N, C-alpha and C positions, 0 to 999 in steps of 0.2 A: 477440613469441611469448607466448601464454598457455598455461600448463601445467595440466593437469587430472588430479588424482589420482582414482582410483576411476571411471575413464571408462566402465566397463561397468555401473556401479551406477545406482540409481534417480535420484540427483541429478546425478552426474558426467556421465552420458550426455546429460542435458538441457542442462547447461552447455556441454559440448563442441559439441553440435549447434547451440545458439543462437549460439555464437561463430563457427562455420563458416558458418552462415546469414548472419551479418553480415560475412562476408568477412575475418575475422580469422585470423592464423596461429595454429595450435593444435598443441600436443604432448600426446598422450594417454598416460597411464601405465597399465600393466596387466601381468598375468602371461601372458596368452594372446594371441598375435598374431592368431589367427583371430577372436577376439571383438572385437578392435580394428579389424578390416577395414572395417566400415561407415564409420569415420572416416578411415582411411588412403586408402580409395578416393575420398574427397573432398579429398585433399591434405594431411591431417594427418600430422604426424610421430608415430612411435610409439616409446615407451621401454618395453622389455619387461624386467621384472625384479621384484625383491622389495622392497616398500616398507619392510621392516625393515633394509635394507642402506644404510648411510649413503653409501658410495661411489657406489652406483647412483643414489640420489636426488639426490646432489650433481650428478652428470652430467646427470640429467634436468632439474634446475632451472636449470642454467647457461644464461644468456642470456635468462631469462624476464623479461617485463615484469610479469607477475603470475602467482600460483599459487593454484589452488583446492586447499586442504588438507582431507582428511578421513581419519578413522580408521575403517575398516569394523568393525562389531561382530562379535564371535564369542561367541555365547551359550553355547557349550559349554565355554568357558574359565573355570575357576573363579576365577582371579585377574584378573577383568575390569578392575578399577580400575587395577591395576598395569600391565596390558597396554595400556590406553589411554595411560597416562602414558609408558610406554616407547616406543611407536610415535610418539607426539607428539614425544618428545625426539629421536628419529631425524630426523623431519621438520624440527624446529627447528635441529638441527645442520647438516643439509643446506642449509636456507635461508640460514643464516649463511655456510657455506662457499661457496655460490654467489653470495653477495652480492645476494640477491633483496631488493628494496625494497618490494614490495607483495604481500600475501597475504590471501585470504579463507578463513576456517576454519569448517567446519560444526560448530556446537556445539548448544546446546539452551536453551530457557527453563529457568531454575533453576540454570544453570551458575555463577552468581555465588556460590552457596552451597557451602561446603566439605564439608558433610555433610548427611545426611537426604534425599537425592534418588536413591538407588539408582544405576543405571548412570551417571547424569549426574554423579556424583562424579568419574568418570574424565574426563569432558569438562572439569570444573573444573580438574583437574590438567593436562590438555592445554592449556587456555587459558593457565595460568600458565607452562608451558614455552615456548610460542610467543611469549608477551608479552615474554620476556627476550631475544629475538633482536635484536642491535644493528642499528639503522638500518632496521628493518622497520616499515612502516605496516601494521597488522593489523586487519582487519575481522572481528569475531566475529559470525557469523550465528547467531541463536538462534531456531529454529522452535519451534512448539508440538508437541503430541501428533500424530503422523502419522495422518491419516485412513486411510491404507493399513494401519495396524495391525489394522484390522477383518478383513483377509484371514486373520489368524491364527485367527479364530473360524469360518471357513467350515465346518469339520467339525462343530463344535458346533451351528451353525445347521442344517446339513443333517440330522444324525443325531439330535439331541436336541430340535430345534425351539425353541431358546432362544439368546439372546446373553447374554454375561455377563463379569464381571471384578471386580477389586477396587476399581475406581473407583465412587464412589457414583452412583446413577442420575440425580440431579437437580442435580449440581454442574456449572455451566457450565465447560467445558474449552476453552482456547484451542488450536485445532487448526490443522494445516497440511497442504496437499497437497504431496507431495514434488516434483511438477513445479515448483511455485512456488519451491522452494528453489534448484533448478538455474537457473531464470530469474533469480532475485535475484542469484545468484553471478555469472552471465554479465554482467548489467547492471553490477554493482559493479566487476568487473574492467575493463570497458570505460570506465566513467565515471571510476574512480579518485577518487571524490568524498569521500575522508576522509584524515586524517593521524593519525599516532600510533596509539593503540589505541582502536578505536571498536566500538560494539555496535549491531547492527541486528536487530530481531526480524522474523521472517517469519511472517505469520499469514493464515489464511483470513479472509474478510470479517467473520465473527462467531463468537463462542464458541457451542458446542453441547453440550448434555448428552448423556450416554450413552443416556438414555431416548429423547430426540428422534432421535439418530442411528440407534438401533435401529428406531424407527418408520419412518424414511425407508428403511432397508435392507429392512425387511419389506414395505413398500408396493412397492418396486422389484422384489422377487423373488416377489411374489404371496402373501406371508404377512402380511397387514395386522395380524394379532394377535400378531406376533412380540414377545416380552417380553424385557426386559433384567433379568437376575438379578444382584444384588450378592452375590458369593461371599465366604464367610469367607476370611481370609488363608491359612489352612493349605490349604484346598481349591484356592485359586487357585495357590499355590506348587506344590502337588502336581501340578496339571495341567500346569504349565510344565515340571517335571522329567520328566513322562511324555512331553512333546513334544521332549525332548532338551536342555533347558536345564540347565546345571550348577546344583546346589543353591544356591550362593551368589548366582548370577545371579537365580534365581527369587525368593530372598528380597529381592534388590535391587529387583526389579520390584514386589514388595509395598510396599517403602519408597517407591518412586517414585509408586505409586498413592496412598499417604497424602499425599505432597507435592502431588499434584494435588488431592486432596480438601480440603486445608487452605489452598490458595492459594499455597504456596511456589513453585509452578511456573506462575504466572499472568503474563500480559503486563503490561508497564508502558508500552509505546510505542504502544498501539493508537490513541490519539487524536493522536499526534505522533511521527514518526520511524520507524515500522515500515514494512516493505515489505508492503503488503496485496495478496496474490495474488488470482487470479480463481477458484481452485479452491474450490468450495463443497461442503458436505455433501450437498446435493441432487444436484449433478453426480457426486460420488463414488458415491452410491447407485446411479446408473445404470451406472457402470463396474463396481461390485461385482456388480450383477445379471448383467452380461455374463459375468463370470468364474464366477459361481455356476451359470449355466446350461450351462457347458461339460461 
């Protein structure tokens, strides 16, 4: 039995679907039975409850061959680093209680650093908590900057005719399509091809600059002159707060942008060891265009 946390999310639903497609027994975790119906209709078991509840997670993990662990972000939560750490500790305690021997955790490039990476600091602390579970072989999946983050700028592109952010326009950024994360997790759970604590980066075929990504998006939506604007830190943080981010989280995303700019969140396994997905910037641009046109 493979247990999938966040089964209705961008990566969990891909992992659960891939495992079901492979004929594997699956248990999906979520808060809403109706949202889990696409999986239960295919024979998956459902565990309905709160991932902050140790007793619930222990029961959900019991009997698992492997578990996909993820902590969903909450950008409205000011104490976001502490929240990551607390929820990861709940998962770690439940994994230990249920005597799970194999787990895959969704982390990030840069999670090896204790500081200087914004929200990824929370994933660093989560990795530390999970790594202490006795008898657990833990695979840390570290994807790059999500291509899908561009959806956050749909309004900016539609209404102001620009794309922008705090990442410098010509810095090559290691990016990842979220679908590839779910596929990498499913493959790893089935293969079980690691022991102890291991790290595997999940990357798109090549790094892409924000200027190049913006050009691809612009061509796909019929705006070939779409420009990428490098925003001052204060303006970028202010825009995030206006979009509902807690102020400390907005400042954290500024810090993360600096980490991307100076290479602290760059890939180290691209030439050996990484899971290289099939999701490209060019492919994502077409998906973006379909959403943009709705």
